All heavy atoms as a GROMACS GRO file, in nm:
protein
  572
    1MET      N    1  -0.144  -0.659   0.621
    1MET     CA    2  -0.249  -0.561   0.643
    1MET      C    3  -0.297  -0.516   0.503
    1MET      O    4  -0.216  -0.482   0.419
    1MET     CB    5  -0.200  -0.442   0.718
    1MET     CG    6  -0.297  -0.332   0.743
    1MET     SD    7  -0.231  -0.210   0.846
    1MET     CE    8  -0.303  -0.062   0.768
    2SER      N    9  -0.428  -0.511   0.487
    2SER     CA   10  -0.478  -0.458   0.360
    2SER      C   11  -0.490  -0.310   0.369
    2SER      O   12  -0.471  -0.240   0.474
    2SER     CB   13  -0.618  -0.513   0.337
    2SER     OG   14  -0.709  -0.476   0.433
    3LYS      N   15  -0.510  -0.241   0.251
    3LYS     CA   16  -0.506  -0.102   0.245
    3LYS      C   17  -0.642  -0.035   0.273
    3LYS      O   18  -0.743  -0.098   0.262
    3LYS     CB   19  -0.469  -0.053   0.102
    3LYS     CG   20  -0.331  -0.086   0.052
    3LYS     CD   21  -0.314  -0.032  -0.084
    3LYS     CE   22  -0.169  -0.045  -0.134
    3LYS     NZ   23  -0.152   0.020  -0.266
    4SER      N   24  -0.633   0.086   0.321
    4SER     CA   25  -0.754   0.169   0.331
    4SER      C   26  -0.782   0.214   0.191
    4SER      O   27  -0.704   0.207   0.101
    4SER     CB   28  -0.722   0.290   0.416
    4SER     OG   29  -0.701   0.255   0.554
    5VAL      N   30  -0.915   0.252   0.167
    5VAL     CA   31  -0.959   0.304   0.035
    5VAL      C   32  -1.013   0.445   0.060
    5VAL      O   33  -1.105   0.465   0.147
    5VAL     CB   34  -1.062   0.214  -0.029
    5VAL    CG1   35  -1.101   0.264  -0.170
    5VAL    CG2   36  -1.013   0.072  -0.043
    6PHE      N   37  -0.957   0.544  -0.015
    6PHE     CA   38  -1.003   0.681  -0.003
    6PHE      C   39  -1.079   0.712  -0.126
    6PHE      O   40  -1.025   0.707  -0.243
    6PHE     CB   41  -0.889   0.769   0.009
    6PHE     CG   42  -0.925   0.920   0.016
    6PHE    CD1   43  -0.982   0.969   0.140
    6PHE    CD2   44  -0.904   1.010  -0.088
    6PHE    CE1   45  -1.021   1.096   0.149
    6PHE    CE2   46  -0.940   1.138  -0.076
    6PHE     CZ   47  -0.996   1.184   0.040
    7TYR      N   48  -1.213   0.737  -0.116
    7TYR     CA   49  -1.302   0.770  -0.226
    7TYR      C   50  -1.320   0.921  -0.231
    7TYR      O   51  -1.348   0.980  -0.129
    7TYR     CB   52  -1.436   0.702  -0.204
    7TYR     CG   53  -1.435   0.552  -0.202
    7TYR    CD1   54  -1.439   0.479  -0.086
    7TYR    CD2   55  -1.441   0.484  -0.327
    7TYR    CE1   56  -1.431   0.342  -0.090
    7TYR    CE2   57  -1.434   0.346  -0.321
    7TYR     CZ   58  -1.440   0.282  -0.206
    7TYR     OH   59  -1.435   0.138  -0.206
    8HIS      N   60  -1.314   0.973  -0.346
    8HIS     CA   61  -1.345   1.119  -0.364
    8HIS      C   62  -1.393   1.152  -0.507
    8HIS      O   63  -1.383   1.068  -0.589
    8HIS     CB   64  -1.221   1.204  -0.325
    8HIS     CG   65  -1.110   1.203  -0.422
    8HIS    ND1   66  -1.102   1.289  -0.530
    8HIS    CD2   67  -0.997   1.134  -0.424
    8HIS    CE1   68  -0.988   1.274  -0.588
    8HIS    NE2   69  -0.928   1.177  -0.528
    9ALA      N   70  -1.436   1.276  -0.518
    9ALA     CA   71  -1.499   1.318  -0.650
    9ALA      C   72  -1.414   1.423  -0.725
    9ALA      O   73  -1.456   1.470  -0.820
    9ALA     CB   74  -1.638   1.374  -0.627
   10GLY      N   75  -1.299   1.460  -0.674
   10GLY     CA   76  -1.213   1.548  -0.735
   10GLY      C   77  -1.231   1.695  -0.710
   10GLY      O   78  -1.163   1.784  -0.763
   11CYS      N   79  -1.325   1.730  -0.617
   11CYS     CA   80  -1.346   1.869  -0.583
   11CYS      C   81  -1.228   1.920  -0.492
   11CYS      O   82  -1.146   1.836  -0.445
   11CYS     CB   83  -1.474   1.888  -0.506
   11CYS     SG   84  -1.475   1.807  -0.343
   12PRO      N   85  -1.209   2.052  -0.482
   12PRO     CA   86  -1.101   2.102  -0.399
   12PRO      C   87  -1.100   2.044  -0.255
   12PRO      O   88  -0.987   2.014  -0.205
   12PRO     CB   89  -1.128   2.254  -0.396
   12PRO     CG   90  -1.201   2.283  -0.522
   12PRO     CD   91  -1.289   2.162  -0.538
   13VAL      N   92  -1.217   2.018  -0.190
   13VAL     CA   93  -1.213   1.966  -0.057
   13VAL      C   94  -1.162   1.825  -0.064
   13VAL      O   95  -1.081   1.783   0.020
   13VAL     CB   96  -1.362   1.962  -0.002
   13VAL    CG1   97  -1.374   1.878   0.121
   13VAL    CG2   98  -1.407   2.109   0.025
   14CYS      N   99  -1.200   1.750  -0.161
   14CYS     CA  100  -1.160   1.610  -0.176
   14CYS      C  101  -1.008   1.604  -0.206
   14CYS      O  102  -0.939   1.521  -0.146
   14CYS     CB  103  -1.229   1.540  -0.287
   14CYS     SG  104  -1.405   1.520  -0.265
   15LEU      N  105  -0.961   1.690  -0.291
   15LEU     CA  106  -0.813   1.680  -0.326
   15LEU      C  107  -0.735   1.727  -0.205
   15LEU      O  108  -0.625   1.662  -0.186
   15LEU     CB  109  -0.787   1.775  -0.444
   15LEU     CG  110  -0.846   1.730  -0.577
   15LEU    CD1  111  -0.827   1.833  -0.688
   15LEU    CD2  112  -0.795   1.597  -0.615
   16SER      N  113  -0.774   1.816  -0.130
   16SER     CA  114  -0.696   1.858  -0.014
   16SER      C  115  -0.698   1.744   0.087
   16SER      O  116  -0.594   1.709   0.145
   16SER     CB  117  -0.769   1.982   0.052
   16SER     OG  118  -0.701   2.011   0.172
   17ALA      N  119  -0.814   1.678   0.108
   17ALA     CA  120  -0.817   1.563   0.198
   17ALA      C  121  -0.730   1.448   0.144
   17ALA      O  122  -0.663   1.379   0.226
   17ALA     CB  123  -0.961   1.514   0.216
   18GLU      N  124  -0.727   1.424   0.015
   18GLU     CA  125  -0.642   1.322  -0.039
   18GLU      C  126  -0.490   1.350  -0.002
   18GLU      O  127  -0.423   1.252   0.043
   18GLU     CB  128  -0.657   1.317  -0.189
   18GLU     CG  129  -0.563   1.211  -0.254
   18GLU     CD  130  -0.562   1.218  -0.411
   18GLU    OE1  131  -0.661   1.261  -0.470
   18GLU    OE2  132  -0.469   1.172  -0.467
   19HIS      N  133  -0.446   1.462  -0.016
   19HIS     CA  134  -0.307   1.501   0.016
   19HIS      C  135  -0.285   1.474   0.168
   19HIS      O  136  -0.176   1.422   0.196
   19HIS     CB  137  -0.272   1.638  -0.022
   19HIS     CG  138  -0.278   1.663  -0.173
   19HIS    ND1  139  -0.182   1.616  -0.255
   19HIS    CD2  140  -0.365   1.726  -0.252
   19HIS    CE1  141  -0.213   1.646  -0.381
   19HIS    NE2  142  -0.326   1.715  -0.381
   20ASP      N  143  -0.375   1.515   0.252
   20ASP     CA  144  -0.360   1.497   0.396
   20ASP      C  145  -0.356   1.347   0.428
   20ASP      O  146  -0.279   1.303   0.509
   20ASP     CB  147  -0.471   1.566   0.471
   20ASP     CG  148  -0.456   1.722   0.463
   20ASP    OD1  149  -0.342   1.766   0.437
   20ASP    OD2  150  -0.554   1.787   0.500
   21ILE      N  151  -0.450   1.268   0.372
   21ILE     CA  152  -0.453   1.127   0.393
   21ILE      C  153  -0.325   1.061   0.357
   21ILE      O  154  -0.265   0.980   0.434
   21ILE     CB  155  -0.577   1.054   0.329
   21ILE    CG1  156  -0.708   1.107   0.378
   21ILE    CG2  157  -0.562   0.908   0.332
   21ILE    CD1  158  -0.735   1.063   0.532
   22ILE      N  159  -0.269   1.089   0.243
   22ILE     CA  160  -0.148   1.030   0.200
   22ILE      C  161  -0.030   1.070   0.291
   22ILE      O  162   0.051   0.991   0.322
   22ILE     CB  163  -0.116   1.069   0.050
   22ILE    CG1  164  -0.213   0.997  -0.046
   22ILE    CG2  165   0.032   1.039   0.014
   22ILE    CD1  166  -0.209   1.044  -0.189
   23ALA      N  167  -0.029   1.199   0.340
   23ALA     CA  168   0.070   1.248   0.431
   23ALA      C  169   0.062   1.170   0.564
   23ALA      O  170   0.163   1.144   0.627
   23ALA     CB  171   0.062   1.395   0.450
   24LEU      N  172  -0.055   1.148   0.608
   24LEU     CA  173  -0.085   1.083   0.739
   24LEU      C  174  -0.052   0.931   0.739
   24LEU      O  175   0.011   0.884   0.828
   24LEU     CB  176  -0.219   1.104   0.784
   24LEU     CG  177  -0.258   1.248   0.836
   24LEU    CD1  178  -0.412   1.261   0.844
   24LEU    CD2  179  -0.192   1.269   0.966
   25ILE      N  180  -0.098   0.859   0.639
   25ILE     CA  181  -0.090   0.713   0.644
   25ILE      C  182   0.009   0.657   0.540
   25ILE      O  183   0.034   0.541   0.544
   25ILE     CB  184  -0.226   0.638   0.643
   25ILE    CG1  185  -0.296   0.664   0.511
   25ILE    CG2  186  -0.313   0.686   0.757
   25ILE    CD1  187  -0.436   0.585   0.502
   26GLY      N  188   0.049   0.739   0.444
   26GLY     CA  189   0.147   0.693   0.343
   26GLY      C  190   0.075   0.634   0.216
   26GLY      O  191  -0.030   0.566   0.223
   27ALA      N  192   0.132   0.666   0.105
   27ALA     CA  193   0.079   0.624  -0.023
   27ALA      C  194   0.065   0.476  -0.041
   27ALA      O  195  -0.023   0.428  -0.109
   27ALA     CB  196   0.156   0.684  -0.140
   28ASN      N  197   0.157   0.404   0.022
   28ASN     CA  198   0.152   0.255   0.020
   28ASN      C  199   0.044   0.192   0.098
   28ASN      O  200   0.010   0.077   0.081
   28ASN     CB  201   0.287   0.197   0.059
   28ASN     CG  202   0.398   0.234  -0.034
   28ASN    OD1  203   0.374   0.257  -0.153
   28ASN    ND2  204   0.518   0.244   0.019
   29ASN      N  205  -0.024   0.277   0.182
   29ASN     CA  206  -0.122   0.220   0.274
   29ASN      C  207  -0.269   0.254   0.232
   29ASN      O  208  -0.364   0.227   0.302
   29ASN     CB  209  -0.104   0.262   0.413
   29ASN     CG  210   0.033   0.213   0.464
   29ASN    OD1  211   0.067   0.094   0.445
   29ASN    ND2  212   0.112   0.302   0.520
   30VAL      N  213  -0.280   0.324   0.118
   30VAL     CA  214  -0.416   0.370   0.083
   30VAL      C  215  -0.434   0.367  -0.074
   30VAL      O  216  -0.341   0.393  -0.148
   30VAL     CB  217  -0.442   0.517   0.131
   30VAL    CG1  218  -0.344   0.616   0.064
   30VAL    CG2  219  -0.585   0.555   0.107
   31GLU      N  220  -0.548   0.311  -0.115
   31GLU     CA  221  -0.587   0.316  -0.255
   31GLU      C  222  -0.672   0.435  -0.279
   31GLU      O  223  -0.775   0.457  -0.200
   31GLU     CB  224  -0.663   0.193  -0.284
   31GLU     CG  225  -0.711   0.186  -0.435
   31GLU     CD  226  -0.799   0.064  -0.466
   31GLU    OE1  227  -0.829  -0.019  -0.376
   31GLU    OE2  228  -0.834   0.048  -0.583
   32ILE      N  229  -0.641   0.516  -0.376
   32ILE     CA  230  -0.718   0.632  -0.403
   32ILE      C  231  -0.818   0.599  -0.520
   32ILE      O  232  -0.777   0.552  -0.625
   32ILE     CB  233  -0.626   0.754  -0.455
   32ILE    CG1  234  -0.517   0.777  -0.341
   32ILE    CG2  235  -0.710   0.877  -0.482
   32ILE    CD1  236  -0.565   0.830  -0.207
   33VAL      N  237  -0.946   0.635  -0.496
   33VAL     CA  238  -1.044   0.609  -0.599
   33VAL      C  239  -1.111   0.748  -0.628
   33VAL      O  240  -1.180   0.801  -0.541
   33VAL     CB  241  -1.154   0.504  -0.552
   33VAL    CG1  242  -1.261   0.491  -0.661
   33VAL    CG2  243  -1.090   0.372  -0.522
   34HIS      N  244  -1.095   0.794  -0.741
   34HIS     CA  245  -1.143   0.923  -0.793
   34HIS      C  246  -1.261   0.893  -0.878
   34HIS      O  247  -1.247   0.832  -0.992
   34HIS     CB  248  -1.033   0.996  -0.866
   34HIS     CG  249  -1.070   1.138  -0.920
   34HIS    ND1  250  -1.192   1.163  -0.982
   34HIS    CD2  251  -1.005   1.249  -0.909
   34HIS    CE1  252  -1.197   1.288  -1.017
   34HIS    NE2  253  -1.082   1.344  -0.972
   35PHE      N  254  -1.389   0.920  -0.836
   35PHE     CA  255  -1.500   0.883  -0.916
   35PHE      C  256  -1.515   0.957  -1.048
   35PHE      O  257  -1.573   0.911  -1.139
   35PHE     CB  258  -1.633   0.911  -0.834
   35PHE     CG  259  -1.642   0.824  -0.715
   35PHE    CD1  260  -1.677   0.877  -0.596
   35PHE    CD2  261  -1.627   0.688  -0.727
   35PHE    CE1  262  -1.705   0.796  -0.481
   35PHE    CE2  263  -1.647   0.606  -0.617
   35PHE     CZ  264  -1.681   0.662  -0.488
   36GLY      N  265  -1.446   1.064  -1.062
   36GLY     CA  266  -1.444   1.136  -1.192
   36GLY      C  267  -1.369   1.053  -1.301
   36GLY      O  268  -1.388   1.058  -1.417
   37ASN      N  269  -1.267   0.970  -1.245
   37ASN     CA  270  -1.187   0.884  -1.331
   37ASN      C  271  -1.242   0.741  -1.345
   37ASN      O  272  -1.212   0.665  -1.431
   37ASN     CB  273  -1.047   0.877  -1.287
   37ASN     CG  274  -0.979   1.015  -1.290
   37ASN    OD1  275  -1.015   1.101  -1.369
   37ASN    ND2  276  -0.880   1.033  -1.206
   38ASP      N  277  -1.325   0.699  -1.241
   38ASP     CA  278  -1.373   0.566  -1.238
   38ASP      C  279  -1.512   0.554  -1.173
   38ASP      O  280  -1.523   0.517  -1.055
   38ASP     CB  281  -1.268   0.475  -1.165
   38ASP     CG  282  -1.304   0.320  -1.180
   38ASP    OD1  283  -1.409   0.290  -1.241
   38ASP    OD2  284  -1.221   0.244  -1.127
   39LYS      N  285  -1.611   0.588  -1.239
   39LYS     CA  286  -1.750   0.586  -1.192
   39LYS      C  287  -1.795   0.448  -1.164
   39LYS      O  288  -1.890   0.422  -1.084
   39LYS     CB  289  -1.845   0.653  -1.291
   39LYS     CG  290  -1.836   0.805  -1.296
   39LYS     CD  291  -1.947   0.866  -1.369
   39LYS     CE  292  -1.935   1.018  -1.377
   39LYS     NZ  293  -1.993   1.087  -1.258
   40SER      N  294  -1.732   0.346  -1.220
   40SER     CA  295  -1.773   0.202  -1.191
   40SER      C  296  -1.760   0.165  -1.043
   40SER      O  297  -1.817   0.062  -1.007
   40SER     CB  298  -1.690   0.110  -1.285
   40SER     OG  299  -1.556   0.107  -1.245
   41ARG      N  300  -1.682   0.240  -0.968
   41ARG     CA  301  -1.656   0.210  -0.832
   41ARG      C  302  -1.761   0.270  -0.732
   41ARG      O  303  -1.752   0.246  -0.610
   41ARG     CB  304  -1.516   0.247  -0.794
   41ARG     CG  305  -1.403   0.199  -0.878
   41ARG     CD  306  -1.331   0.074  -0.836
   41ARG     NE  307  -1.295   0.050  -0.708
   41ARG     CZ  308  -1.170   0.057  -0.659
   41ARG    NH1  309  -1.069   0.093  -0.740
   41ARG    NH2  310  -1.146   0.024  -0.535
   42ILE      N  311  -1.857   0.348  -0.789
   42ILE     CA  312  -1.956   0.416  -0.697
   42ILE      C  313  -2.035   0.307  -0.624
   42ILE      O  314  -2.057   0.321  -0.503
   42ILE     CB  315  -2.044   0.508  -0.780
   42ILE    CG1  316  -1.960   0.631  -0.827
   42ILE    CG2  317  -2.165   0.555  -0.698
   42ILE    CD1  318  -2.031   0.722  -0.927
   43ASP      N  319  -2.084   0.203  -0.696
   43ASP     CA  320  -2.170   0.104  -0.629
   43ASP      C  321  -2.091   0.036  -0.516
   43ASP      O  322  -2.142   0.006  -0.404
   43ASP     CB  323  -2.213   0.001  -0.731
   43ASP     CG  324  -2.314  -0.100  -0.674
   43ASP    OD1  325  -2.416  -0.050  -0.614
   43ASP    OD2  326  -2.289  -0.220  -0.693
   44GLU      N  327  -1.962   0.004  -0.538
   44GLU     CA  328  -1.873  -0.057  -0.441
   44GLU      C  329  -1.867   0.031  -0.314
   44GLU      O  330  -1.883  -0.023  -0.200
   44GLU     CB  331  -1.735  -0.078  -0.499
   44GLU     CG  332  -1.620  -0.098  -0.402
   44GLU     CD  333  -1.486  -0.081  -0.466
   44GLU    OE1  334  -1.461  -0.123  -0.576
   44GLU    OE2  335  -1.397  -0.018  -0.400
   45ALA      N  336  -1.846   0.155  -0.338
   45ALA     CA  337  -1.837   0.249  -0.222
   45ALA      C  338  -1.967   0.258  -0.140
   45ALA      O  339  -1.960   0.250  -0.016
   45ALA     CB  340  -1.796   0.391  -0.272
   46GLU      N  341  -2.072   0.263  -0.208
   46GLU     CA  342  -2.210   0.268  -0.138
   46GLU      C  343  -2.230   0.136  -0.060
   46GLU      O  344  -2.277   0.142   0.045
   46GLU     CB  345  -2.322   0.290  -0.240
   46GLU     CG  346  -2.325   0.434  -0.290
   46GLU     CD  347  -2.436   0.459  -0.387
   46GLU    OE1  348  -2.463   0.378  -0.478
   46GLU    OE2  349  -2.499   0.559  -0.366
   47LYS      N  350  -2.193   0.023  -0.117
   47LYS     CA  351  -2.208  -0.104  -0.042
   47LYS      C  352  -2.120  -0.107   0.083
   47LYS      O  353  -2.158  -0.176   0.177
   47LYS     CB  354  -2.174  -0.220  -0.139
   47LYS     CG  355  -2.274  -0.246  -0.237
   47LYS     CD  356  -2.248  -0.364  -0.334
   47LYS     CE  357  -2.358  -0.384  -0.435
   47LYS     NZ  358  -2.318  -0.478  -0.537
   48LYS      N  359  -2.011  -0.038   0.080
   48LYS     CA  360  -1.929  -0.032   0.196
   48LYS      C  361  -1.974   0.072   0.302
   48LYS      O  362  -1.922   0.076   0.407
   48LYS     CB  363  -1.784   0.003   0.158
   48LYS     CG  364  -1.711  -0.109   0.075
   48LYS     CD  365  -1.566  -0.067   0.044
   48LYS     CE  366  -1.494  -0.176  -0.032
   48LYS     NZ  367  -1.358  -0.145  -0.061
   49GLY      N  368  -2.075   0.147   0.269
   49GLY     CA  369  -2.135   0.245   0.360
   49GLY      C  370  -2.096   0.387   0.334
   49GLY      O  371  -2.136   0.480   0.421
   50VAL      N  372  -2.035   0.421   0.228
   50VAL     CA  373  -2.001   0.557   0.194
   50VAL      C  374  -2.126   0.636   0.161
   50VAL      O  375  -2.197   0.604   0.074
   50VAL     CB  376  -1.891   0.565   0.081
   50VAL    CG1  377  -1.870   0.711   0.040
   50VAL    CG2  378  -1.768   0.493   0.124
   51LYS      N  379  -2.151   0.743   0.238
   51LYS     CA  380  -2.263   0.826   0.215
   51LYS      C  381  -2.231   0.959   0.147
   51LYS      O  382  -2.317   1.023   0.083
   51LYS     CB  383  -2.335   0.857   0.345
   51LYS     CG  384  -2.377   0.734   0.426
   51LYS     CD  385  -2.488   0.666   0.366
   51LYS     CE  386  -2.531   0.554   0.455
   51LYS     NZ  387  -2.594   0.444   0.372
   52SER      N  388  -2.109   1.001   0.163
   52SER     CA  389  -2.058   1.130   0.106
   52SER      C  390  -1.912   1.111   0.082
   52SER      O  391  -1.847   1.033   0.140
   52SER     CB  392  -2.100   1.248   0.186
   52SER     OG  393  -2.026   1.242   0.313
   53VAL      N  394  -1.856   1.204  -0.005
   53VAL     CA  395  -1.717   1.207  -0.022
   53VAL      C  396  -1.661   1.341   0.014
   53VAL      O  397  -1.738   1.445   0.004
   53VAL     CB  398  -1.683   1.173  -0.171
   53VAL    CG1  399  -1.709   1.022  -0.196
   53VAL    CG2  400  -1.749   1.253  -0.269
   54PRO      N  401  -1.540   1.352   0.057
   54PRO     CA  402  -1.440   1.247   0.062
   54PRO      C  403  -1.474   1.154   0.182
   54PRO      O  404  -1.524   1.188   0.282
   54PRO     CB  405  -1.314   1.315   0.091
   54PRO     CG  406  -1.345   1.446   0.151
   54PRO     CD  407  -1.486   1.479   0.092
   55ALA      N  408  -1.432   1.022   0.166
   55ALA     CA  409  -1.452   0.922   0.274
   55ALA      C  410  -1.337   0.824   0.266
   55ALA      O  411  -1.292   0.782   0.153
   55ALA     CB  412  -1.585   0.858   0.259
   56LEU      N  413  -1.296   0.777   0.384
   56LEU     CA  414  -1.187   0.682   0.392
   56LEU      C  415  -1.256   0.556   0.453
   56LEU      O  416  -1.316   0.561   0.560
   56LEU     CB  417  -1.078   0.733   0.483
   56LEU     CG  418  -0.956   0.635   0.503
   56LEU    CD1  419  -0.877   0.633   0.374
   56LEU    CD2  420  -0.870   0.686   0.620
   57VAL      N  421  -1.226   0.437   0.385
   57VAL     CA  422  -1.279   0.315   0.444
   57VAL      C  423  -1.156   0.238   0.486
   57VAL      O  424  -1.054   0.217   0.414
   57VAL     CB  425  -1.351   0.229   0.335
   57VAL    CG1  426  -1.395   0.096   0.391
   57VAL    CG2  427  -1.475   0.304   0.273
   58THR      N  428  -1.152   0.209   0.615
   58THR     CA  429  -1.037   0.145   0.672
   58THR      C  430  -1.036  -0.003   0.642
   58THR      O  431  -1.134  -0.060   0.603
   58THR     CB  432  -1.038   0.159   0.833
   58THR    OG1  433  -1.146   0.088   0.882
   58THR    CG2  434  -1.059   0.310   0.876
   59PRO      N  435  -0.914  -0.063   0.665
   59PRO     CA  436  -0.909  -0.204   0.637
   59PRO      C  437  -1.014  -0.290   0.714
   59PRO      O  438  -1.053  -0.402   0.666
   59PRO     CB  439  -0.765  -0.254   0.678
   59PRO     CG  440  -0.692  -0.118   0.657
   59PRO     CD  441  -0.788  -0.007   0.704
   60THR      N  442  -1.054  -0.244   0.829
   60THR     CA  443  -1.162  -0.318   0.910
   60THR      C  444  -1.297  -0.288   0.870
   60THR      O  445  -1.393  -0.340   0.930
   60THR     CB  446  -1.141  -0.284   1.057
   60THR    OG1  447  -1.154  -0.145   1.081
   60THR    CG2  448  -1.004  -0.329   1.117
   61GLY      N  449  -1.320  -0.201   0.771
   61GLY     CA  450  -1.450  -0.170   0.718
   61GLY      C  451  -1.516  -0.048   0.777
   61GLY      O  452  -1.627  -0.015   0.744
   62ASN      N  453  -1.450   0.028   0.861
   62ASN     CA  454  -1.503   0.149   0.918
   62ASN      C  455  -1.502   0.250   0.810
   62ASN      O  456  -1.399   0.274   0.739
   62ASN     CB  457  -1.432   0.196   1.041
   62ASN     CG  458  -1.446   0.110   1.156
   62ASN    OD1  459  -1.560   0.076   1.193
   62ASN    ND2  460  -1.342   0.074   1.222
   63VAL      N  461  -1.605   0.329   0.799
   63VAL     CA  462  -1.618   0.441   0.708
   63VAL      C  463  -1.599   0.572   0.775
   63VAL      O  464  -1.680   0.604   0.865
   63VAL     CB  465  -1.759   0.447   0.631
   63VAL    CG1  466  -1.759   0.560   0.526
   63VAL    CG2  467  -1.773   0.304   0.557
   64LEU      N  468  -1.500   0.645   0.740
   64LEU     CA  469  -1.470   0.770   0.795
   64LEU      C  470  -1.498   0.885   0.701
   64LEU      O  471  -1.434   0.897   0.599
   64LEU     CB  472  -1.321   0.791   0.842
   64LEU     CG  473  -1.267   0.670   0.923
   64LEU    CD1  474  -1.118   0.683   0.948
   64LEU    CD2  475  -1.344   0.667   1.057
   65HIS      N  476  -1.614   0.957   0.719
   65HIS     CA  477  -1.654   1.062   0.627
   65HIS      C  478  -1.581   1.186   0.671
   65HIS      O  479  -1.580   1.234   0.785
   65HIS     CB  480  -1.802   1.088   0.638
   65HIS     CG  481  -1.878   0.975   0.582
   65HIS    ND1  482  -1.927   0.866   0.657
   65HIS    CD2  483  -1.913   0.941   0.450
   65HIS    CE1  484  -1.992   0.782   0.574
   65HIS    NE2  485  -1.981   0.827   0.453
   66ILE      N  486  -1.495   1.239   0.577
   66ILE     CA  487  -1.405   1.351   0.610
   66ILE      C  488  -1.456   1.479   0.545
   66ILE      O  489  -1.461   1.488   0.422
   66ILE     CB  490  -1.264   1.317   0.553
   66ILE    CG1  491  -1.217   1.182   0.609
   66ILE    CG2  492  -1.167   1.429   0.577
   66ILE    CD1  493  -1.104   1.127   0.530
   67ASN      N  494  -1.498   1.570   0.630
   67ASN     CA  495  -1.557   1.696   0.571
   67ASN      C  496  -1.664   1.664   0.472
   67ASN      O  497  -1.668   1.554   0.417
   67ASN     CB  498  -1.440   1.784   0.514
   67ASN     CG  499  -1.471   1.930   0.515
   67ASN    OD1  500  -1.584   1.969   0.539
   67ASN    ND2  501  -1.369   2.003   0.495
   68PHE      N  502  -1.744   1.751   0.431
   68PHE     CA  503  -1.846   1.722   0.340
   68PHE      C  504  -1.818   1.791   0.209
   68PHE      O  505  -1.808   1.906   0.196
   68PHE     CB  506  -1.992   1.767   0.395
   68PHE     CG  507  -2.096   1.732   0.298
   68PHE    CD1  508  -2.149   1.606   0.301
   68PHE    CD2  509  -2.146   1.820   0.206
   68PHE    CE1  510  -2.252   1.570   0.211
   68PHE    CE2  511  -2.245   1.782   0.116
   68PHE     CZ  512  -2.295   1.657   0.122
   69GLY      N  513  -1.788   1.712   0.105
   69GLY     CA  514  -1.766   1.760  -0.027
   69GLY      C  515  -1.886   1.742  -0.116
   69GLY      O  516  -1.930   1.837  -0.174
   70ALA      N  517  -1.944   1.616  -0.119
   70ALA     CA  518  -2.056   1.592  -0.205
   70ALA      C  519  -2.125   1.467  -0.155
   70ALA      O  520  -2.054   1.368  -0.106
   70ALA     CB  521  -2.014   1.572  -0.353
   71SER      N  522  -2.261   1.455  -0.164
   71SER     CA  523  -2.333   1.339  -0.133
   71SER      C  524  -2.308   1.233  -0.248
   71SER      O  525  -2.270   1.274  -0.356
   71SER     CB  526  -2.477   1.365  -0.115
   71SER     OG  527  -2.535   1.393  -0.243
   72MET      N  528  -2.336   1.109  -0.213
   72MET     CA  529  -2.323   1.011  -0.325
   72MET      C  530  -2.420   1.036  -0.437
   72MET      O  531  -2.398   1.009  -0.550
   72MET     CB  532  -2.340   0.871  -0.262
   72MET     CG  533  -2.220   0.823  -0.176
   72MET     SD  534  -2.060   0.845  -0.256
   72MET     CE  535  -2.065   0.701  -0.366
   73GLN      N  536  -2.545   1.092  -0.400
   73GLN     CA  537  -2.636   1.132  -0.503
   73GLN      C  538  -2.582   1.229  -0.602
   73GLN      O  539  -2.598   1.226  -0.725
   73GLN     CB  540  -2.769   1.181  -0.444
   73GLN     CG  541  -2.851   1.071  -0.379
   73GLN     CD  542  -2.895   0.962  -0.476
   73GLN    OE1  543  -2.882   0.972  -0.593
   73GLN    NE2  544  -2.950   0.856  -0.422
   74ASP      N  545  -2.507   1.331  -0.546
   74ASP     CA  546  -2.441   1.432  -0.626
   74ASP      C  547  -2.333   1.366  -0.720
   74ASP      O  548  -2.317   1.410  -0.830
   74ASP     CB  549  -2.375   1.542  -0.545
   74ASP     CG  550  -2.475   1.623  -0.464
   74ASP    OD1  551  -2.591   1.634  -0.509
   74ASP    OD2  552  -2.434   1.688  -0.363
   75VAL      N  553  -2.258   1.272  -0.662
   75VAL     CA  554  -2.156   1.201  -0.743
   75VAL      C  555  -2.215   1.128  -0.859
   75VAL      O  556  -2.153   1.126  -0.968
   75VAL     CB  557  -2.073   1.110  -0.640
   75VAL    CG1  558  -1.983   1.024  -0.720
   75VAL    CG2  559  -1.997   1.181  -0.539
   76LYS      N  560  -2.323   1.062  -0.828
   76LYS     CA  561  -2.394   0.988  -0.940
   76LYS      C  562  -2.445   1.075  -1.053
   76LYS      O  563  -2.465   1.029  -1.161
   76LYS     CB  564  -2.510   0.901  -0.885
   76LYS     CG  565  -2.467   0.797  -0.793
   76LYS     CD  566  -2.582   0.702  -0.766
   76LYS     CE  567  -2.587   0.664  -0.622
   76LYS     NZ  568  -2.700   0.581  -0.590
   77GLY      N  569  -2.466   1.205  -1.014
   77GLY     CA  570  -2.516   1.293  -1.118
   77GLY      C  571  -2.657   1.291  -1.142
   77GLY      O  572  -2.725   1.313  -1.230
   0.00000   0.00000   0.00000
């Protein structure tokens, strides 16, 4: 099984969701992508259908937008 990918921008809402996601599905089952640390992955997230962060992309390609932290336009700056 491939991993889910959790995209976020580092805001308090995103960090709280990150901790919850890891607790729910386990650190070995999710790749964490923090756009503040790796802006090069923004295009990848948008191509997968991420419209806002925090968002979890499942191994089957479903995008789960979790609470509203920031739009992708906000993330791009």
